[in-house]
C-alpha positions in Angstrom: 115.5 -296.0 274.4 113.7 -298.1 271.5 111.3 -301.2 272.5 112.1 -304.2 271.3 109.5 -305.6 268.7 108.0 -308.8 269.7 107.8 -311.0 266.8 104.5 -313.3 266.8 105.4 -317.2 266.5 104.1 -320.5 267.2 106.6 -320.9 270.0 105.2 -317.8 271.4 102.2 -318.8 270.9 102.4 -321.9 273.0 104.9 -320.6 275.7 101.8 -318.0 276.3 98.6 -320.4 276.6 101.5 -322.6 278.9 102.3 -320.0 281.1 98.4 -319.2 282.1 98.4 -323.0 282.8 101.2 -322.8 285.1 99.9 -319.8 286.9 96.5 -321.4 286.8 98.2 -324.2 288.9 99.7 -321.9 291.5 102.9 -322.9 290.2 104.2 -319.3 289.1 102.9 -315.8 290.2 100.7 -313.2 288.2 103.2 -310.9 286.5 100.7 -308.4 287.3 99.7 -309.2 290.9 102.7 -311.0 292.0 100.3 -313.4 293.9 99.5 -317.1 293.1 96.0 -318.7 293.0 94.8 -322.1 291.7 92.0 -322.4 289.5 92.3 -326.1 288.3 89.3 -325.4 285.8 91.4 -322.4 284.1 94.5 -324.9 283.9 92.4 -327.9 282.4 91.3 -325.3 280.1 94.8 -324.1 278.9 96.0 -327.7 278.6 92.8 -328.9 276.4 93.7 -325.3 274.4 97.1 -326.7 273.6 95.8 -329.9 272.9 93.3 -328.5 270.5 95.9 -326.4 268.9 98.2 -329.4 268.7 95.6 -331.6 266.7 94.6 -328.7 264.6 98.1 -328.0 263.5 99.3 -331.6 262.9 101.6 -332.1 260.1 101.8 -328.3 259.4 104.2 -327.7 262.5 108.4 -328.1 262.0 109.6 -331.1 263.7 111.1 -329.3 266.4 107.9 -327.2 267.0 105.8 -330.5 267.2 108.3 -331.9 269.6 108.1 -328.6 271.9 104.1 -328.8 272.1 104.0 -332.4 272.9 106.7 -332.0 275.4 105.0 -329.3 277.3 101.9 -330.7 277.0 103.2 -333.9 278.8 104.9 -331.5 281.2 101.6 -329.5 282.1 99.6 -332.9 282.6 102.2 -334.1 284.9 101.9 -331.0 286.9 98.3 -330.6 287.0 97.6 -334.4 288.1 100.2 -333.5 291.0 98.1 -330.2 292.3 
């Protein structure tokens, strides 16, 4: 069985950072351990990374990528406040 080659993209990068934030908020288990734990400082750091990415790529993303990033950041910020 041949392993599928993963293709790097802006969406994959955004989702990778977002999933780290979700795990740090204790909303999703760590895929390696199956355990959930909360680390608010790490969650905030990952959300801040997405904000930096948004700022530094402004004007260089497709409309879909920019909207995806904006919606994801908003969703994560709401989740962060609720924890």
